[in-house]
C-alpha positions as CSV (number, residue, x, y, z in Angstrom):
1,M,99.3,95.2,105.1
2,V,97.6,93.9,102.6
3,K,93.8,93.5,102.9
4,A,92.9,92.6,99.3
5,L,93.8,90.3,96.7
6,I,93.6,91.5,92.9
7,F,93.8,89.1,90.1
8,D,94.8,89.1,86.3
9,V,92.1,86.6,85.1
10,F,92.9,85.6,81.7
11,G,96.0,82.9,81.6
12,T,96.6,83.1,85.5
13,V,92.8,81.9,87.1
14,V,91.9,80.5,84.1
15,D,92.7,78.7,81.0
16,W,92.4,80.5,77.8
17,R,94.1,78.5,75.4
18,S,92.1,74.8,76.0
19,G,89.3,76.9,76.2
20,I,89.0,78.4,73.1
21,A,90.3,75.8,71.0
22,R,87.2,73.5,72.9
23,E,84.9,75.8,71.6
24,A,86.5,76.4,68.6
25,G,86.7,72.5,67.6
26,A,82.9,71.8,68.6
27,I,82.1,74.7,66.3
28,F,84.3,73.5,63.3
29,A,83.3,70.1,64.0
30,A,79.5,71.0,63.7
31,R,80.1,72.5,60.6
32,G,82.5,70.2,59.0
33,L,85.3,72.8,58.8
34,T,88.9,71.0,59.2
35,A,90.6,74.4,60.7
36,D,93.0,73.5,64.0
37,A,91.5,74.6,67.1
38,L,94.3,75.2,68.7
39,A,95.9,77.4,65.6
40,F,92.9,79.3,65.9
41,A,92.3,80.0,69.8
42,D,96.3,81.2,69.4
43,A,95.5,83.4,66.3
44,W,92.4,85.3,67.9
45,R,94.3,85.6,71.3
46,A,97.2,87.2,69.5
47,K,95.1,90.0,68.3
48,Y,94.3,91.2,71.8
49,Q,97.3,92.8,73.2
50,P,96.8,95.4,69.6
51,A,93.1,95.8,70.1
52,M,93.4,97.4,73.0
53,Q,96.9,99.2,72.1
54,Q,94.8,101.4,69.9
55,I,92.7,102.3,73.6
56,R,95.5,103.2,75.2
57,A,97.4,105.1,72.9
58,A,94.1,107.0,73.1
59,D,93.9,106.6,68.7
60,R,89.7,105.1,70.1
61,G,87.7,105.7,72.6
62,Y,87.1,103.1,75.4
63,V,85.0,99.8,74.3
64,A,84.3,96.9,76.4
65,L,87.0,93.5,75.9
66,D,83.4,91.5,74.5
67,I,83.4,93.9,71.4
68,L,87.4,94.0,70.8
69,H,87.1,90.4,70.9
70,R,84.4,90.0,68.1
71,E,86.2,92.5,66.2
72,N,89.1,90.2,66.4
73,L,86.9,86.4,65.6
74,D,85.7,88.5,62.3
75,A,89.1,89.1,61.6
76,T,90.2,85.5,62.8
77,L,88.0,83.7,60.6
78,A,88.9,85.3,57.2
79,D,92.3,85.1,57.9
80,F,91.8,81.3,58.2
81,G,89.6,81.3,55.2
82,L,86.2,80.8,57.5
83,G,84.8,84.7,56.7
84,D,81.9,83.0,54.8
85,A,81.3,80.0,57.0
86,L,79.3,81.8,60.3
87,D,76.5,83.6,60.3
88,N,76.1,86.9,62.9
89,A,74.3,84.6,65.4
90,A,76.8,82.2,65.3
91,R,79.6,84.7,65.4
92,A,78.3,86.4,68.5
93,D,77.7,82.9,70.1
94,F,81.1,81.7,69.8
95,N,82.0,85.2,71.0
96,R,81.0,84.2,74.1
97,A,83.7,81.2,74.3
98,W,85.6,83.7,76.4
99,E,82.8,83.5,79.3
100,K,83.3,79.4,79.5
101,L,86.9,79.1,80.0
102,P,87.3,76.4,82.5
103,P,90.0,77.4,85.8
104,W,93.1,75.7,86.4
105,P,92.6,73.1,88.7
106,D,94.3,75.7,91.6
107,S,92.2,78.0,91.3
108,V,88.9,77.5,92.7
109,P,90.4,75.9,95.8
110,G,93.3,78.5,95.9
111,L,90.8,81.3,95.7
112,T,88.8,80.1,98.0
113,R,91.0,79.4,100.9
114,L,92.4,83.1,100.3
115,K,88.7,84.2,100.1
116,A,88.5,83.5,103.7
117,R,90.9,86.2,105.0
118,Y,91.0,88.4,102.1
119,A,89.1,90.4,99.8
120,I,89.5,88.9,96.6
121,A,88.7,90.5,93.3
122,T,89.5,90.7,89.4
123,C,91.8,93.0,88.0
124,S,91.2,91.8,84.3
125,N,90.9,93.7,80.6
126,G,87.5,91.4,80.5
127,S,84.5,93.7,81.0
128,I,82.2,93.1,84.0
129,G,79.7,91.2,82.4
130,L,82.5,89.1,80.7
131,M,83.9,88.1,84.3
132,T,80.9,87.8,85.8
133,W,79.5,85.0,83.2
134,L,83.1,84.0,83.7
135,A,83.0,83.4,87.2
136,K,79.2,81.3,87.2
137,F,80.7,79.3,84.2
138,G,84.0,78.2,86.6
139,A,82.4,78.8,89.9
140,L,85.0,81.4,91.0
141,P,84.6,83.0,94.4
142,W,85.3,86.7,93.6
143,D,83.7,89.2,96.2
144,A,84.3,92.0,93.6
145,I,84.3,92.4,89.9
146,L,87.2,95.7,89.0
147,G,89.7,96.0,86.2
148,A,89.2,97.9,82.8
149,D,85.5,98.2,83.0
150,I,85.5,100.6,85.6
151,A,88.7,102.5,84.7
152,R,87.6,102.9,81.2
153,D,91.3,101.6,80.2
154,Y,93.5,98.9,79.9
155,K,96.0,97.2,81.6
156,P,99.0,97.9,82.1
157,R,97.8,101.6,82.4
158,P,98.0,102.6,85.9
159,Q,94.5,103.9,86.6
160,V,93.4,100.5,86.0
161,Y,95.1,99.1,89.3
162,L,94.6,102.7,91.0
163,A,90.9,102.3,90.0
164,S,90.3,98.9,91.2
165,A,91.9,100.1,94.8
166,A,90.0,102.7,94.9
167,A,86.9,100.6,94.3
168,L,87.8,98.3,97.3
169,G,88.4,101.7,99.4
170,L,91.9,101.1,99.9
171,A,95.4,102.7,99.8
172,P,97.3,100.8,96.9
173,S,100.3,99.8,99.5
174,Q,96.8,97.6,101.0
175,V,96.6,95.3,97.5
176,M,98.4,92.8,96.0
177,M,98.0,91.9,92.4
178,V,98.2,88.5,91.4
179,A,99.4,87.4,88.1
180,A,101.5,85.1,85.8
181,H,102.5,88.1,83.7
182,N,106.1,89.7,85.1
183,S,105.1,92.8,82.8
184,D,101.4,93.1,84.5
185,L,103.1,92.9,87.5
186,A,105.7,95.5,87.0
187,A,102.8,98.1,86.1
188,A,101.1,97.5,89.3
189,R,104.2,98.0,91.5
190,A,104.7,100.8,89.6
191,A,101.2,102.0,90.6
192,G,102.3,101.2,94.3
193,L,100.8,98.0,94.6
194,K,102.2,94.7,96.4
195,T,102.8,92.0,94.0
196,A,102.6,88.3,93.9
197,F,103.9,86.1,90.8
198,L,103.0,82.0,90.0
199,P,103.9,80.7,86.7
200,R,101.7,79.0,84.3
201,P,104.0,77.3,82.2
202,C,101.0,75.9,79.7
203,E,99.6,79.0,79.1
204,Y,100.5,79.4,75.4
205,G,101.0,75.7,74.8
206,P,104.0,73.5,75.3
207,G,106.0,76.1,73.4
208,Q,105.6,78.8,76.0
209,V,109.1,80.7,76.4
210,D,107.5,83.6,78.3
211,D,106.5,84.5,82.0
212,L,108.1,80.9,82.9
213,Q,109.5,82.3,85.8
214,A,109.7,85.6,88.3
215,E,111.7,88.1,86.5
216,S,111.9,90.6,89.9
217,D,112.3,90.5,93.3
218,W,108.1,90.5,93.6
219,D,106.4,90.4,97.3
220,V,105.7,87.2,97.0
221,V,106.7,84.2,94.2
222,A,104.5,80.6,94.6
223,A,103.7,77.9,92.4
224,D,100.2,78.4,92.1
225,L,97.5,79.3,93.9
226,N,97.5,77.1,96.4
227,D,101.2,77.7,97.4
228,L,100.3,81.3,97.4
229,A,97.5,80.8,99.9
230,D,99.9,79.0,102.0
231,K,102.2,81.5,101.7
232,M,99.4,84.3,102.4
233,L,97.4,82.4,105.3
234,G,100.7,81.0,107.3
235,P,100.6,78.0,108.9
């Protein structure tokens, strides 16, 4: 029996693309810069997986995602010819944009309903600090902040899912991973967790081609978090 639901956050619960673009647009406008904010958000995010892969491959010791985000920000600014446009203080403030991402409209009501019966927690590559401030910003009602920081590794490494279950005092089979990414669920299933898929077809913008539908027989497939609550709570 499932006792807890753990959630991917970036893309599944919050809209990182519009959130980062909003912050980038405000910063660029204040400095008279003409860079495309959405293109900048996409380029910054594109460095996310390669940066974590260095740690998953043991080419680098574990560091929190905040550090990787800052390194990736510096590189993205350089790619856009903006290497001299922001000083260190401005870059540090810009890096905190990841703490101010808007939840999808169904996220808070769906999570609140699920929380009435299940423990709900993050299982994110974001740091504990990042996830805490993001929860405060978006009123996300987590019972616990779990994921990469407690495992000292990054998804889809199995220890991230297993450490999250262990932190709740539960067997993997008592925990359901919820994500909008089929690869995340495949890794969670391989670690022994239950799985729930919901699509976020606009996560990467109107041209998104991946994760538009379930690609396996996940335990639950839902339209969004409200639909997931309907399916998990019943009539």
